[in-house]
DSSP file (Angstrom, degrees, kcal/mol; ACC not computed):
  #  RESIDUE AA STRUCTURE BP1 BP2  ACC     N-H-->O    O-->H-N    N-H-->O    O-->H-N    TCO  KAPPA ALPHA  PHI   PSI    X-CA   Y-CA   Z-CA
    1    1 A X              0   0    0      0, 0.0     2,-0.0     0, 0.0    23,-0.0   0.000 360.0 360.0 360.0 135.0    0.0    0.0    0.0
    2    2 A X        -     0   0    0      1,-0.1    46,-0.1    22,-0.0     3,-0.1  -0.357 360.0-146.0 -67.1 149.5    1.3    3.5   -0.9
    3    3 A X  S    S+     0   0    0     44,-0.2    21,-3.0     1,-0.1    22,-0.9   0.681  76.1  11.5 -92.1 -18.7    2.0    5.8    2.0
    4    4 A X  E     -A   23   0A   0     19,-0.3     2,-0.3    20,-0.2    19,-0.2  -0.955  60.7-149.1-149.5 167.9    0.9    9.0    0.3
    5    5 A X  E     -A   22   0A   0     17,-1.9    17,-2.0    -2,-0.3     2,-0.4  -0.956  28.0-108.9-135.6 157.8   -0.8   10.4   -2.8
    6    6 A X  E     -A   21   0A   0     -2,-0.3    15,-0.2    15,-0.2     2,-0.1  -0.743  40.1-149.6 -81.7 131.4   -0.4   13.5   -4.9
    7    7 A X  E     -     0   0A   0     13,-3.2    13,-0.1    -2,-0.4    -1,-0.0  -0.354  25.7-107.9 -94.8 179.0   -3.4   15.7   -4.4
    8    8 A X  E    S+     0   0A   0     -2,-0.1     2,-0.6    11,-0.1    -1,-0.1   0.537  90.2 104.1 -83.1  -7.5   -5.1   18.2   -6.7
    9    9 A X  E     +     0   0A   0     11,-0.2    11,-2.9     2,-0.0     2,-0.3  -0.666  56.4 179.1 -76.4 119.7   -3.7   21.1   -4.7
   10   10 A X  E     -A   19   0A   0     -2,-0.6     2,-0.4     9,-0.2     9,-0.2  -0.776  25.7-156.8-123.6 165.1   -0.8   22.4   -6.8
   11   11 A X  E     -A   18   0A   0      7,-2.2     7,-2.8    -2,-0.3     2,-0.5  -0.988  18.4-136.1-139.5 128.7    1.8   25.1   -6.7
   12   12 A X  E     +A   17   0A   0     -2,-0.4     2,-0.4     5,-0.2     5,-0.2  -0.743  28.9 173.9 -85.5 130.6    3.5   26.6   -9.8
   13   13 A X  E >   -A   16   0A   0      3,-2.6     3,-2.0    -2,-0.5    -2,-0.1  -0.928  65.0 -26.5-143.8 115.1    7.2   27.0   -9.2
   14   14 A X  T 3  S-     0   0    0     -2,-0.4     3,-0.1     1,-0.3    -1,-0.0   0.870 126.9 -46.3  49.1  45.2    9.6   28.1  -11.9
   15   15 A X  T 3  S+     0   0    0      1,-0.3     2,-0.3     0, 0.0    -1,-0.3   0.487 118.3 111.3  81.2   3.0    7.5   26.7  -14.7
   16   16 A X  E <   -A   13   0A   0     -3,-2.0    -3,-2.6    -5,-0.0     2,-0.6  -0.792  64.5-132.1-107.8 151.3    6.8   23.4  -12.9
   17   17 A X  E     -A   12   0A   0     -2,-0.3     2,-0.4    -5,-0.2    -5,-0.2  -0.920  24.3-167.0-100.8 118.9    3.7   22.0  -11.3
   18   18 A X  E     -A   11   0A   0     -7,-2.8    -7,-2.2    -2,-0.6     2,-0.4  -0.871   8.7-144.6-106.4 140.8    4.3   20.7   -7.8
   19   19 A X  E     -AB  10  39A   0     20,-3.6    20,-2.5    -2,-0.4    -9,-0.2  -0.868  13.0-124.5-109.5 134.2    1.6   18.6   -6.1
   20   20 A X  E     - B   0  38A   0    -11,-2.9   -13,-3.2    -2,-0.4     2,-0.3  -0.507  31.2-134.0 -70.9 145.1    0.8   18.7   -2.4
   21   21 A X  E     -A    6   0A   0     16,-1.9    15,-3.6   -15,-0.2     2,-0.4  -0.722  14.8-160.5-103.9 153.6    1.0   15.3   -0.8
   22   22 A X  E     -AB   5  35A   0    -17,-2.0   -17,-1.9    -2,-0.3     2,-0.2  -0.999  23.4-119.1-133.5 131.9   -1.4   13.6    1.6
   23   23 A X  E     -A    4   0A   0     11,-2.7    10,-2.8    -2,-0.4   -19,-0.3  -0.495  18.6-168.8 -70.3 132.4   -0.6   10.6    3.9
   24   24 A X  S    S+     0   0    0    -21,-3.0     2,-0.3    -2,-0.2   -20,-0.2   0.518  72.3  11.2 -97.0  -9.6   -2.7    7.5    3.1
   25   25 A X  S    S-     0   0    0    -22,-0.9     2,-0.3     6,-0.1    -1,-0.1  -0.966  88.8 -85.0-157.1 166.7   -1.6    5.7    6.3
   26   26 A X        +     0   0    0     -2,-0.3     2,-0.3     5,-0.1     5,-0.2  -0.613  54.5 151.1 -76.7 136.8    0.2    6.3    9.6
   27   27 A X  B >   -H   30   0B   0      3,-2.3     3,-3.1    -2,-0.3    -2,-0.0  -0.939  58.1 -24.6-162.0 148.5    4.0    6.0    9.5
   28   28 A X  T 3  S-     0   0    0     -2,-0.3    23,-0.1     1,-0.3    22,-0.0  -0.220 127.8 -25.6  48.4-126.4    6.8    7.5   11.4
   29   29 A X  T 3  S+     0   0    0     21,-0.3     2,-0.4    -3,-0.1    -1,-0.3   0.199 118.4 101.5 -98.3  13.4    5.6   10.8   12.9
   30   30 A X  B <   -H   27   0B   0     -3,-3.1    -3,-2.3    20,-0.1     2,-0.3  -0.823  58.7-150.4-106.2 136.9    2.9   11.2   10.1
   31   31 A X    >   -     0   0    0     -2,-0.4     3,-2.3    -5,-0.2    -8,-0.3  -0.795  33.5 -89.9-105.7 148.5   -0.7   10.4   10.6
   32   32 A X  T 3  S+     0   0    0     -2,-0.3    -8,-0.2     1,-0.3     3,-0.1  -0.262 114.9  23.7 -52.2 134.5   -3.2    9.2    7.9
   33   33 A X  T 3  S+     0   0    0    -10,-2.8    -1,-0.3     1,-0.3     2,-0.1   0.257  86.7 141.0  90.4 -11.9   -4.8   12.2    6.2
   34   34 A X    <   -     0   0    0     -3,-2.3   -11,-2.7    -9,-0.1     2,-0.3  -0.427  49.6-131.3 -66.8 134.3   -2.0   14.6    7.1
   35   35 A X  E     -B   22   0A   0    -13,-0.2    20,-0.3    -2,-0.1   -13,-0.2  -0.689  28.3-170.4 -86.0 139.3   -1.2   17.1    4.3
   36   36 A X  E     -     0   0A   0    -15,-3.6    18,-0.3    -2,-0.3    -1,-0.1  -0.210  26.4 -73.9-110.6-158.2    2.5   17.4    3.4
   37   37 A X  E     -     0   0A   0     16,-2.9   -16,-1.9    34,-0.2     2,-0.4   0.241  59.7 -74.4 -82.6-150.5    4.6   19.7    1.3
   38   38 A X  E     +Bc  20  58A   0     19,-2.9    21,-2.0    16,-0.3     2,-0.3  -0.945  41.8 174.2-124.6 132.6    4.9   19.8   -2.5
   39   39 A X  E     -Bc  19  59A   0    -20,-2.5   -20,-3.6    -2,-0.4    21,-0.2  -0.929  30.5-137.9-130.7 157.5    6.7   17.4   -4.9
   40   40 A X  S    S-     0   0    0     19,-1.5     2,-0.3    -2,-0.3    20,-0.1   0.860  83.0  -7.9 -80.6 -37.2    6.8   17.2   -8.7
   41   41 A X  S >  S-     0   0    0     18,-0.2     3,-2.0    20,-0.1     4,-0.3  -0.968  74.0 -96.7-156.8 163.9    6.4   13.5   -9.0
   42   42 A X  G >  S+     0   0    0     -2,-0.3     3,-1.5     1,-0.3    -1,-0.0   0.783 114.5  69.5 -60.7 -27.4    6.3   10.3   -7.0
   43   43 A X  G 3  S+     0   0    0      1,-0.3    -1,-0.3     3,-0.1    22,-0.2   0.679  87.9  68.2 -65.0 -15.1   10.0    9.6   -7.7
   44   44 A X  G <  S+     0   0    0     -3,-2.0    21,-1.3     1,-0.2     2,-0.4   0.723 106.5  35.1 -75.9 -21.3   10.8   12.6   -5.4
   45   45 A X  B <  S-i   65   0C   0     -3,-1.5    -1,-0.2    -4,-0.3    21,-0.2  -0.985  87.0-118.5-140.6 125.0    9.6   10.9   -2.2
   46   46 A X        -     0   0    0     19,-2.4     3,-0.1    -2,-0.4    -3,-0.1  -0.272  10.5-158.4 -61.1 142.8    9.9    7.2   -1.3
   47   47 A X  S    S+     0   0    0      1,-0.1   -44,-0.2   -44,-0.1    -1,-0.1   0.459  83.7  64.3 -92.6  -5.6    6.7    5.3   -0.7
   48   48 A X  S    S+     0   0    0    -46,-0.1     2,-0.2   -45,-0.1    -1,-0.1   0.474  99.9  27.3-106.0  -3.5    8.5    2.6    1.3
   49   49 A X  S    S-     0   0    0     -3,-0.1    19,-0.1     2,-0.1   -46,-0.0  -0.462  93.0 -75.7-139.4-153.9    9.9    4.2    4.5
   50   50 A X  S    S+     0   0    0     17,-0.9   -21,-0.3    -2,-0.2    18,-0.2   0.360  75.6 128.1-100.7   5.5    9.4    7.1    7.0
   51   51 A X        +     0   0    0     16,-1.1     2,-0.3   -23,-0.1    19,-0.2  -0.276  34.4 177.1 -61.7 147.5   10.7   10.0    4.8
   52   52 A X  E     -l   70   0D   0     17,-1.7    19,-2.0    14,-0.1     2,-0.5  -0.996  31.0-141.7-154.1 150.9    8.3   12.9    4.5
   53   53 A X  E     -l   71   0D   0     -2,-0.3   -16,-2.9    17,-0.2    19,-0.2  -0.979  33.9-171.5-113.6 121.0    8.1   16.4    3.0
   54   54 A X    >   -     0   0    0     17,-3.2     3,-2.0    -2,-0.5   -16,-0.3  -0.507  38.1  -9.6-107.6 171.9    6.2   18.8    5.3
   55   55 A X  T 3  S-     0   0    0    -20,-0.3    19,-0.1     1,-0.3    -2,-0.1  -0.030 122.3 -22.7  53.4-128.2    4.8   22.4    5.3
   56   56 A X  T 3  S+     0   0    0     17,-1.2    -1,-0.3   -19,-0.1    18,-0.1   0.202  96.5 134.9-102.2  11.8    5.7   24.5    2.3
   57   57 A X    <   -     0   0    0     -3,-2.0   -19,-2.9    14,-0.2     2,-0.4  -0.283  40.4-152.4 -64.6 149.5    8.9   22.5    1.5
   58   58 A X  E     -cd  38  76A   0     17,-2.3    19,-2.5   -21,-0.2     2,-0.4  -0.976  16.7-177.3-130.8 139.4    9.4   21.6   -2.2
   59   59 A X  E     +cd  39  77A   0    -21,-2.0   -19,-1.5    -2,-0.4     2,-0.3  -0.995  24.0 144.9-133.1 127.2   11.2   18.7   -3.9
   60   60 A X    >   +     0   0    0     17,-2.0     3,-1.3    -2,-0.4     2,-0.2  -0.897  34.0  38.3-152.5-178.5   11.4   18.5   -7.7
   61   61 A X  T 3  S-     0   0    0     -2,-0.3    19,-0.1     1,-0.2   -20,-0.1  -0.523 121.0 -33.2  71.9-139.9   13.5   17.6  -10.7
   62   62 A X  T 3  S+     0   0    0     17,-1.7    -1,-0.2    -2,-0.2    18,-0.1   0.205 104.1 126.4 -97.1  14.4   15.4   14.3  -10.2
   63   63 A X    <   -     0   0    0     -3,-1.3     2,-0.3    16,-0.2    19,-0.2  -0.325  40.6-165.6 -70.1 155.7   15.9   15.1   -6.4
   64   64 A X  E     - j   0  82C   0     17,-1.9    19,-2.3    14,-0.1     2,-0.4  -0.989  18.4-159.6-147.3 153.1   14.8   12.4   -3.9
   65   65 A X  E     +ij  45  83C   0    -21,-1.3   -19,-2.4    -2,-0.3     2,-0.3  -0.999  30.2 141.5-132.4 128.4   14.0   12.0   -0.2
   66   66 A X    >   +     0   0    0     17,-2.1     3,-1.0    -2,-0.4     2,-0.3  -0.914  35.6  45.1-155.3-177.1   14.0    8.6    1.5
   67   67 A X  T 3  S-     0   0    0     -2,-0.3   -16,-1.1     1,-0.2   -17,-0.9  -0.637 120.2 -37.1  77.5-134.5   14.9    6.7    4.6
   68   68 A X  T 3  S+     0   0    0     17,-2.0    -1,-0.2    -2,-0.3    18,-0.1   0.038  99.7 136.7-108.5  22.9   13.9    8.5    7.8
   69   69 A X    <   -     0   0    0     -3,-1.0   -17,-1.7    14,-0.2     2,-0.4  -0.345  37.1-158.1 -74.0 151.2   14.7   11.9    6.3
   70   70 A X  E     -lm  52  88D   0     17,-2.1    19,-2.4   -19,-0.2     2,-0.4  -0.992  10.4-169.9-131.4 139.4   12.5   15.0    6.6
   71   71 A X  E     +lm  53  89D   0    -19,-2.0   -17,-3.2    -2,-0.4     2,-0.3  -0.997  29.8 144.8-125.1 124.4   12.3   18.1    4.5
   72   72 A X    >   +     0   0    0     17,-2.4     3,-1.2    -2,-0.4     2,-0.3  -0.867  31.0  40.8-151.9-176.9   10.1   20.9    6.0
   73   73 A X  T 3  S-     0   0    0     -2,-0.3   -17,-1.2     1,-0.2   -16,-0.1  -0.589 120.8 -35.6  72.5-133.8    9.6   24.6    6.5
   74   74 A X  T 3  S+     0   0    0     17,-1.7    -1,-0.2    -2,-0.3    16,-0.1   0.038  95.7 145.4-107.5  23.4   10.4   26.5    3.3
   75   75 A X    <   -     0   0    0     -3,-1.2   -17,-2.3    14,-0.2     2,-0.4  -0.192  34.9-152.4 -64.6 154.8   13.2   24.2    2.3
   76   76 A X  E     -de  58  94A   0     17,-2.3    19,-2.7   -19,-0.2     2,-0.4  -0.997  13.4-178.4-134.1 127.2   13.9   23.3   -1.3
   77   77 A X  E     +de  59  95A   0    -19,-2.5   -17,-2.0    -2,-0.4     2,-0.3  -0.994  26.9 136.0-125.6 123.5   15.5   20.1   -2.7
   78   78 A X    >   +     0   0    0     17,-2.2     3,-1.2    -2,-0.4     2,-0.4  -0.880  31.6  47.8-155.5-175.5   16.0   19.9   -6.5
   79   79 A X  T 3  S-     0   0    0     -2,-0.3   -17,-1.7     1,-0.2   -16,-0.2  -0.643 120.8 -36.5  76.0-130.0   18.4   19.0   -9.3
   80   80 A X  T 3  S+     0   0    0     17,-2.0    -1,-0.2    -2,-0.4    16,-0.1   0.030  99.3 139.0-112.6  22.8   19.8   15.5   -8.7
   81   81 A X    <   -     0   0    0     -3,-1.2   -17,-1.9    14,-0.2     2,-0.4  -0.277  36.1-155.6 -72.7 154.5   20.1   16.1   -4.9
   82   82 A X  E     -jk  64 100C   0     17,-2.1    19,-2.7   -19,-0.2     2,-0.4  -0.995  11.0-168.7-133.3 139.2   19.3   13.4   -2.4
   83   83 A X  E     +jk  65 101C   0    -19,-2.3   -17,-2.1    -2,-0.4     2,-0.3  -0.996  32.2 138.3-124.1 124.0   18.3   13.6    1.3
   84   84 A X    >   +     0   0    0     17,-2.4     3,-1.3    -2,-0.4     2,-0.2  -0.874  31.9  43.7-155.5-176.8   18.3   10.3    3.2
   85   85 A X  T 3  S-     0   0    0     -2,-0.3   -17,-2.0     1,-0.2    19,-0.1  -0.559 121.0 -35.5  70.4-136.0   19.1    8.5    6.4
   86   86 A X  T 3  S+     0   0    0     17,-1.0    -1,-0.2    -2,-0.2    16,-0.1   0.104  97.3 142.8-102.9  19.2   18.0   10.6    9.4
   87   87 A X    <   -     0   0    0     -3,-1.3   -17,-2.1    14,-0.2     2,-0.4  -0.214  35.6-156.5 -65.8 150.7   18.8   13.9    7.8
   88   88 A X  E     -mn  70 106D   0     17,-2.3    19,-3.1   -19,-0.2     2,-0.5  -0.998   8.9-174.3-129.3 129.0   16.7   17.0    8.2
   89   89 A X  E     +mn  71 107D   0    -19,-2.4   -17,-2.4    -2,-0.4     2,-0.3  -0.989  29.2 138.2-122.0 121.2   16.5   19.9    5.8
   90   90 A X    >   +     0   0    0     17,-2.9     3,-1.2    -2,-0.5     2,-0.3  -0.868  30.7  41.9-153.9-177.3   14.4   22.8    7.0
   91   91 A X  T 3  S-     0   0    0     -2,-0.3   -17,-1.7     1,-0.2    18,-0.2  -0.568 121.5 -31.1  71.6-133.3   14.0   26.5    7.3
   92   92 A X  T 3  S+     0   0    0     16,-0.9    -1,-0.2    -2,-0.3    17,-0.2   0.040  96.1 143.9-105.0  24.2   15.1   28.3    4.1
   93   93 A X    <   -     0   0    0     -3,-1.2   -17,-2.3    15,-0.4     2,-0.4  -0.332  34.2-157.4 -68.9 145.0   17.7   25.7    3.2
   94   94 A X  E     -ef  76 111A   0     16,-1.7    18,-2.3   -19,-0.2     2,-0.4  -0.988   8.4-174.5-121.3 132.8   18.4   24.7   -0.4
   95   95 A X  E     +ef  77 112A   0    -19,-2.7   -17,-2.2    -2,-0.4     2,-0.3  -0.995  27.3 138.0-125.4 123.6   19.9   21.4   -1.4
   96   96 A X  E >   + f   0 113A   0     16,-1.8     3,-1.2    -2,-0.4    18,-0.8  -0.875  30.3  44.2-155.3-176.4   20.7   21.0   -5.1
   97   97 A X  E 3  S- f   0 114A   0     -2,-0.3   -17,-2.0     1,-0.2    18,-0.2  -0.572 121.3 -33.2  71.9-135.9   23.0   19.9   -7.9
   98   98 A X  T 3  S+     0   0    0     16,-2.3    -1,-0.2    -2,-0.3    17,-0.1   0.027  97.2 144.8-103.3  24.4   24.5   16.5   -7.0
   99   99 A X    <   -     0   0    0     -3,-1.2   -17,-2.1    13,-0.2     2,-0.4  -0.252  34.3-157.9 -65.8 150.0   24.5   17.2   -3.3
  100  100 A X  E     -k   82   0C   0    -19,-0.2     2,-0.5    13,-0.0   -17,-0.2  -0.998   6.6-171.1-129.0 127.3   23.7   14.4   -0.7
  101  101 A X  E     +k   83   0C   0    -19,-2.7   -17,-2.4    -2,-0.4     2,-0.3  -0.981  29.7 144.9-116.5 120.0   22.5   15.2    2.8
  102  102 A X    >   +     0   0    0     -2,-0.5     3,-1.4   -19,-0.2   -17,-0.2  -0.837  30.6  31.1-147.2 178.9   22.5   12.1    4.9
  103  103 A X  T 3  S-     0   0    0     -2,-0.3   -17,-1.0     1,-0.2    -2,-0.0  -0.456 118.4 -28.8  69.7-133.6   23.0   10.6    8.3
  104  104 A X  T 3  S+     0   0    0     -2,-0.2    -1,-0.2   -19,-0.1     2,-0.1   0.179  92.8 138.6-104.0  15.8   22.2   12.9   11.2
  105  105 A X    <   -     0   0    0     -3,-1.4   -17,-2.3     1,-0.0     2,-0.5  -0.394  36.9-159.9 -65.6 134.4   23.0   16.2    9.4
  106  106 A X  E     -n   88   0D   0    -19,-0.2     2,-0.7    -2,-0.1   -17,-0.2  -0.971   3.5-167.4-116.4 116.2   20.5   19.0   10.1
  107  107 A X  E     +n   89   0D   0    -19,-3.1   -17,-2.9    -2,-0.5   -14,-0.2  -0.907  15.9 165.0-106.1 111.7   20.6   21.7    7.4
  108  108 A X        -     0   0    0     -2,-0.7   -16,-0.9     1,-0.2   -15,-0.4   0.707  58.2  -6.0-104.0 -23.2   18.7   24.7    8.6
  109  109 A X  S    S+     0   0    0    -18,-0.2    -1,-0.2   -17,-0.2   -16,-0.1  -0.960  94.0  41.9-161.1 173.9   19.7   27.5    6.3
  110  110 A X  S    S-     0   0    0     19,-0.5   -16,-1.7    -2,-0.3     2,-0.4  -0.370  84.7 -60.6  78.0-158.3   21.9   28.6    3.5
  111  111 A X  E     -fg  94 132A   0     20,-0.6    22,-0.6   -18,-0.2     2,-0.4  -0.953  34.8-168.7-130.4 144.3   22.7   26.5    0.5
  112  112 A X  E     +f   95   0A   0    -18,-2.3   -16,-1.8    -2,-0.4     2,-0.3  -0.961  24.9 148.9-134.1 117.7   24.4   23.1    0.0
  113  113 A X  E     -f   96   0A   0     -2,-0.4     2,-0.4   -18,-0.2    22,-0.3  -0.968  28.8-156.2-145.2 161.7   25.4   22.0   -3.4
  114  114 A X  E     -f   97   0A   0    -18,-0.8   -16,-2.3    -2,-0.3   -15,-0.1  -0.978   6.5-176.7-142.4 124.8   28.0   19.9   -5.1
  115  115 A X        +     0   0    0     -2,-0.4     2,-0.1   -18,-0.2    -1,-0.1   0.488  52.1 104.8-103.3  -4.3   29.0   20.3   -8.7
  116  116 A X        -     0   0    0      1,-0.1     3,-0.1   -18,-0.0   -18,-0.1  -0.473  68.6-135.8 -75.7 149.5   31.5   17.4   -9.0
  117  117 A X  S    S+     0   0    0      1,-0.2     2,-0.4    -2,-0.1    -1,-0.1   0.888  87.1  13.3 -72.3 -39.0   30.3   14.4  -10.8
  118  118 A X  S    S+     0   0    0     -3,-0.0     2,-0.3     2,-0.0    -1,-0.2  -0.997  71.2 159.7-138.3 141.1   31.7   11.9   -8.3
  119  119 A X        -     0   0    0     -2,-0.4    21,-0.2    21,-0.2     3,-0.1  -0.988  36.9-105.7-154.0 163.1   33.0   12.4   -4.8
  120  120 A X        -     0   0    0     19,-0.7    19,-0.0    -2,-0.3     2,-0.0  -0.350  61.0 -68.9 -80.3 170.0   33.7   10.5   -1.6
  121  121 A X        -     0   0    0     -2,-0.1     2,-0.6     1,-0.1    -1,-0.2  -0.340  49.6-127.0 -59.6 138.1   31.4   10.8    1.4
  122  122 A X        -     0   0    0      1,-0.2     3,-0.1   -22,-0.1    -1,-0.1  -0.799  19.5-162.0 -90.6 124.3   31.7   14.3    3.0
  123  123 A X        +     0   0    0     -2,-0.6     2,-0.4     1,-0.2    -1,-0.2   0.929  65.2  10.3 -77.3 -47.1   32.5   13.9    6.7
  124  124 A X        +     0   0    0     12,-0.1     2,-0.4     2,-0.0    12,-0.3  -0.996  56.9 174.3-142.6 132.2   31.5   17.3    8.2
  125  125 A X        -     0   0    0     -2,-0.4     2,-0.4    -3,-0.1    10,-0.1  -0.998   8.5-167.5-136.5 131.4   29.7   20.3    6.9
  126  126 A X        +     0   0    0     -2,-0.4     2,-0.3   -19,-0.0   -19,-0.1  -0.978  13.2 171.8-121.2 132.4   28.8   23.4    8.9
  127  127 A X        -     0   0    0     -2,-0.4     2,-0.2     5,-0.1   -19,-0.2  -0.949  12.7-168.7-133.5 153.6   26.4   26.0    7.6
  128  128 A X    >   -     0   0    0      3,-0.4     3,-0.5    -2,-0.3   -17,-0.2  -0.746  46.0 -87.2-128.4-173.6   24.6   29.0    8.9
  129  129 A X  T 3  S+     0   0    0     -2,-0.2   -19,-0.5     1,-0.2     3,-0.0   0.674 120.2  38.6 -71.2 -16.7   21.8   31.1    7.4
  130  130 A X  T 3  S+     0   0    0    -21,-0.1     2,-0.3   -20,-0.1    -1,-0.2   0.546 106.8  59.2-112.4  -7.5   24.1   33.5    5.4
  131  131 A X    <   -     0   0    0     -3,-0.5   -20,-0.6     2,-0.0     2,-0.4  -0.839  58.5-143.8-127.0 158.4   26.9   31.4    4.0
  132  132 A X  B     -g  111   0A   0     -2,-0.3     2,-0.5   -22,-0.2   -20,-0.1  -0.984  16.2-171.5-118.7 133.5   27.4   28.5    1.7
  133  133 A X        -     0   0    0    -22,-0.6   -20,-0.1    -2,-0.4     2,-0.1  -0.989   6.0-159.5-126.2 124.2   30.2   26.0    2.5
  134  134 A X        -     0   0    0     -2,-0.5   -20,-0.1     1,-0.2     2,-0.1  -0.317  42.0 -68.6 -89.8 179.5   31.2   23.3    0.0
  135  135 A X        -     0   0    0    -22,-0.3     2,-0.6    -2,-0.1     3,-0.5  -0.407  52.4-115.3 -69.1 148.1   33.1   20.2    0.8
  136  136 A X  S    S-     0   0    0    -12,-0.3    19,-0.1     1,-0.2    -1,-0.1  -0.766  84.8 -18.2 -89.7 120.8   36.7   20.6    1.7
  137  137 A X  S    S-     0   0    0     -2,-0.6    -1,-0.2    17,-0.5    18,-0.1   0.933  80.8-154.1  51.9  59.6   39.2   19.1   -0.7
  138  138 A X        -     0   0    0     -3,-0.5     2,-0.6    16,-0.1    -1,-0.1  -0.341   6.8-135.5 -62.3 144.0   36.8   16.7   -2.5
  139  139 A X        -     0   0    0    -19,-0.0   -19,-0.7     6,-0.0     2,-0.5  -0.908  13.8-150.4-103.3 122.8   38.4   13.7   -4.0
  140  140 A X    >   -     0   0    0     -2,-0.6     3,-1.8   -21,-0.2   -21,-0.2  -0.800  13.9-133.5 -96.5 131.2   37.2   12.9   -7.5
  141  141 A X  T 3  S+     0   0    0     -2,-0.5    -1,-0.1     1,-0.3     4,-0.1   0.836 104.5  48.1 -54.5 -39.3   37.4    9.2   -8.5
  142  142 A X  T 3  S+     0   0    0    -24,-0.1    -1,-0.3     2,-0.1     2,-0.2   0.588  98.8  85.6 -82.1  -7.7   39.0    9.8  -11.9
  143  143 A X  S <  S-     0   0    0     -3,-1.8     2,-0.2     1,-0.1     3,-0.1  -0.607  86.1-110.1 -89.5 152.2   41.7   12.2  -10.4
  144  144 A X        -     0   0    0     -2,-0.2    -4,-0.1     1,-0.1    -2,-0.1  -0.586  47.3 -94.9 -72.5 141.6   44.9   11.0   -9.0
  145  145 A X        -     0   0    0     -2,-0.2     2,-0.4    -4,-0.1    -1,-0.1  -0.327  45.3-161.6 -57.7 140.0   45.1   11.5   -5.2
  146  146 A X        -     0   0    0     -3,-0.1     2,-0.5     2,-0.0    -1,-0.0  -0.990  12.3-137.7-131.7 124.5   46.7   14.8   -4.5
  147  147 A X        -     0   0    0     -2,-0.4     2,-0.5     0, 0.0    -2,-0.0  -0.695  18.0-166.0 -82.2 127.7   48.2   15.8   -1.1
  148  148 A X        -     0   0    0     -2,-0.5     6,-0.1   -11,-0.1    -2,-0.0  -0.970  26.1-115.8-115.0 122.7   47.4   19.3   -0.1
  149  149 A X    >   -     0   0    0     -2,-0.5     3,-2.1     1,-0.1     0, 0.0  -0.181  27.3-114.1 -55.0 149.7   49.5   20.8    2.8
  150  150 A X  T 3  S+     0   0    0      1,-0.3    -1,-0.1     3,-0.0    12,-0.0   0.780 115.3  58.1 -59.8 -28.2   47.3   21.6    5.8
  151  151 A X  T 3  S+     0   0    0     10,-0.1    11,-2.9    11,-0.0     2,-0.4   0.504 100.3  69.8 -81.7  -1.7   48.0   25.3    5.4
  152  152 A X  E <   -O  161   0E   0     -3,-2.1     2,-0.3     9,-0.2     9,-0.2  -0.947  63.8-174.6-114.8 134.2   46.5   25.3    1.9
  153  153 A X  E     -O  160   0E   0      7,-3.0     7,-3.3    -2,-0.4     2,-0.5  -0.881  22.4-123.7-123.0 161.4   42.8   24.7    1.2
  154  154 A X  E     +O  159   0E   0     -2,-0.3   -17,-0.5     5,-0.2     2,-0.5  -0.909  25.6 179.8-108.6 125.7   41.0   24.3   -2.0
  155  155 A X  E >  S-O  158   0E   0      3,-3.0     3,-2.0    -2,-0.5   -19,-0.1  -0.984  74.0 -20.2-127.1 120.0   38.1   26.7   -2.9
  156  156 A X  T 3  S-     0   0    0     -2,-0.5    -1,-0.1     1,-0.3     3,-0.1   0.874 129.2 -49.7  49.5  42.5   36.3   26.2   -6.2
  157  157 A X  T 3  S+     0   0    0      1,-0.2     2,-0.4     0, 0.0    -1,-0.3   0.476 117.7 109.3  81.8   1.8   39.2   24.3   -7.6
  158  158 A X  E <   -O  155   0E   0     -3,-2.0    -3,-3.0     2,-0.0     2,-0.5  -0.918  66.7-128.3-114.6 138.5   41.9   26.9   -6.6
  159  159 A X  E     +O  154   0E   0     -2,-0.4     2,-0.4    -5,-0.2    -5,-0.2  -0.718  31.7 178.3 -85.2 129.3   44.4   26.4   -3.9
  160  160 A X  E     -O  153   0E   0     -7,-3.3    -7,-3.0    -2,-0.5     2,-0.2  -0.992  26.8-121.5-133.1 137.1   44.5   29.2   -1.4
  161  161 A X  E  >  -O  152   0E   0     -2,-0.4     4,-1.7    -9,-0.2    -9,-0.2  -0.498  16.8-129.5 -77.8 147.8   46.7   29.6    1.7
  162  162 A X  H  > S+     0   0    0    -11,-2.9     4,-2.8     1,-0.2     5,-0.2   0.843 110.3  59.8 -62.4 -32.5   45.0   30.0    5.1
  163  163 A X  H  > S+     0   0    0    -12,-0.4     4,-2.5     2,-0.2    -1,-0.2   0.898 103.2  50.7 -62.9 -40.3   47.2   33.0    5.7
  164  164 A X  H  > S+     0   0    0     -3,-0.2     4,-2.3     2,-0.2    -1,-0.2   0.907 111.9  47.3 -63.0 -42.4   45.8   34.7    2.6
  165  165 A X  H  X S+     0   0    0     -4,-1.7     4,-2.5     2,-0.2     5,-0.2   0.929 111.9  49.8 -65.2 -45.5   42.2   34.1    3.8
  166  166 A X  H  X S+     0   0    0     -4,-2.8     4,-2.6     1,-0.2    -2,-0.2   0.914 111.8  48.7 -60.1 -42.8   43.0   35.3    7.3
  167  167 A X  H  X S+     0   0    0     -4,-2.5     4,-2.9     1,-0.2     5,-0.2   0.920 111.1  49.8 -63.8 -43.2   44.6   38.5    5.9
  168  168 A X  H  X S+     0   0    0     -4,-2.3     4,-2.0     1,-0.2    -1,-0.2   0.896 112.9  46.7 -62.9 -40.1   41.6   39.1    3.6
  169  169 A X  H  X S+     0   0    0     -4,-2.5     4,-2.2     2,-0.2    -1,-0.2   0.905 112.4  49.9 -67.4 -41.1   39.2   38.7    6.5
  170  170 A X  H  X S+     0   0    0     -4,-2.6     4,-1.0    -5,-0.2    -2,-0.2   0.933 112.5  47.3 -63.0 -45.5   41.3   40.9    8.8
  171  171 A X  H  < S+     0   0    0     -4,-2.9     3,-0.3     1,-0.2    -1,-0.2   0.889 111.6  52.2 -60.8 -39.8   41.4   43.6    6.1
  172  172 A X  H  < S+     0   0    0     -4,-2.0    -1,-0.2     1,-0.2    -2,-0.2   0.899 113.1  41.8 -65.4 -41.9   37.7   43.3    5.5
  173  173 A X  H  <        0   0    0     -4,-2.2    -1,-0.2     1,-0.2    -2,-0.2   0.538 360.0 360.0 -87.6  -6.2   36.7   43.7    9.1
  174  174 A X     <        0   0    0     -4,-1.0    -1,-0.2    -3,-0.3    -2,-0.2   0.427 360.0 360.0-100.2 360.0   39.2   46.6    9.9
């Protein structure tokens, strides 16, 4: 038995029609008859587990939510992004591109995206409402492993010294 259905209540978003979802049975923290957020198609939200899209949250494109993951508030998940495990995406957070939010990560604001085609699991990501932070030194499967000294970090494919960043921040705030 399916756990939810697409309703006739729709929302137009960037030329797409998103459908509000309604729970067809009790599961996880969701009760039968509860109205959820908005998805473009059934492939955006698993029918088989406790994942749910709440409130005004939207999931579209080839993005997907499954496991015990929750997307709520005004959050947006799209592109080829995935939210799974016990992850929570909420507030005004955006997850897109090829990003994966999983495990116990709670994304409350800002943006999380990943533009690399392949990467290893990202261990730790910290975000706040005003900034976007990508993965630190992603390793791409087709690239040769490259050692980057600890005082050098990679930002958007460019190596930058921590000293340069500290100086720029100091100049900016003085």
